[in-house]
Steps between C-alpha positions, in 0.01 A plus 500: 500500500221424751573495871424185703220532758585458869401165657142501625435486873306213660191720529531608138538140383185406692311785333628388161381143567154624601476717190615214275248265662223749424610521136528123451172426675317774313627386160400140580151601612451744211599220261264245658204723587542800272603851602147621568407169664766534769427728795755683707366323808573160342850604409583637845353191667712269283821682595382552860543876499258782570378747241703763683813295435401448137466875445849555640628324191241563228238757411252237381454178304627664181832581666558144614395359161754721323768475769751290299522756218461803727785372718722476194425858395560622855839325488555657157460853639726420798763346270483801271574727795796291612670465163816687414400744223648408162517692174296278272156476347224539757306210350799274563516613863130421545534158335794397717332630815184307416691175452692564823174555690363169371808315619462655845156348548461208746487133412178399330442848362445392138223259604333775703511731198337228292219455753459877533455540125245219490303653788500843335325371186139612512541707818451869400585630847845337483563652158399847621717466810794390284470811283504725807806318631678543165436875511639526853803292405568721198491813715730345762747377240508836322572673832787258566642552152494876549696462821756251365555633150559839342160526334381851407131585533456517124550123465228414753271375224770269363579364846135424567467337159805286581331380820173440313699296252665298778162416653349414161805288416461306823133425428583393145779281638249345742280404205793341316606321817154354561486373141828310530493123529627343818531628855489881529822608672644827625789483253255422221312820583827694509580363152160621378564844649832525318335379177233769518748776583721386211202556268455862612755667264331348196151621592546843342631338181185298435309656212123484468413434136154452348409134459 
């Protein structure tokens, strides 16, 4: 069971509001002007912060463009570390932690994810940054799993594959979610995640036969 975070201080809440304003403004400008067509100077001017302040929160435009999904994976790793270890399939642990991390995201998160995905289309630098972030997240999650569970070194490959699967499942769920009719919602994305994970056991049973 995950532990509840301590209430944020006034200063911390102010920092969170500034960070969220940077994300929302960036996604709006990237949507209207294009990722490459929006400068960091324009973004900072719109939020009325300096570049120094911007770099306290993000490493660059790619970070702020991917912030909604990166925030969820950061929460995923934190949630994984705070869970009471249970004796069950690792894939199930990862699925439930992923859904829990989604539900911990702030109001309006699903719309930010939608905008982030739209901005990322046709922006190679965002795609490359996302792959680097996925690799870091995998390493962090594997380290947490080693600390929280009795995982011998010889299953390291399987653990890493399980994390690769969780990340791939999330991206496939995103595609299903974006194809759904109606308003994309957080719970709708969680349903897609569960649908994709439910399909995992049958993957190895699919036979490839000549046409």
